[in-house]
C-alpha positions, 0 to 999 in steps of 0.5 A, a space after each residue: 307276835 308282830 302288831 302294826 298299829 296305824 293312826 292319824 287318819 280322818 276327814 279333811 278338806 282338799 288342800 289340808 294336811 295329815 300325819 299318819 303314824 304306824 307303830 310296830 310291836 312284837 319285834 324291832 324293825 330298825 333294819 327292815 324296810 317299812 312302807 305304806 300302801 292305800 286302797 281306795 273303794 272299788 280299787 286295788 290296793 296300791 303302793 304310796 311310799 317306802 323307806 329302808 333302813 338307811 332312810 332311802 325312800 321311794 314314792 308313787 308318781 301320784 304322791 311325789 312332792 306332797 307325801 313324805 315318809 319318815 321313820 323313828 327306829 327308836 319308837 319302831 314307828 313309820 310316819 306319812 306326812 300328807 300334804 296338799 291332800 286331794 279327793 283322789 287320795 281318799 283311801 284306807 292306808 296301811 302300813 307294811 314292813 318286810 320281813 328280812 333286812 335287805 334294803 330293797 325299797 319295794 313297791 310290790 305288796 308281796 315283799 312285805 310280810 307284815 300288815 296293820 289293819 289300816 286307817 281311813 283317810 277322806 279328802 272332801 272337795 
């Protein structure tokens, strides 16, 4: 059974940094695209970043230059380094993994088959 477990969220001040981790179990995802999404209260879940098996990346415009996605295939883990955090980054952050091995760095939620339970990030002003 595939399981994705996010960690690293918390309460920080504007300008601070956080590093989120998402550890996968149940199968190896070295060939799969892995991504991060977020959902703020009262808003729809939105794409944040994704990385394919070649370590090609894609970012939402709102986080470009501040967030960095990376992966460690040996640990079956994807990371999201978040710098210069803003209050508008406050959300529940979810990691996701697509089921196939196509290297598409998709932004659509429907591309991703496996999802974690989320970790809360709160940025105070």
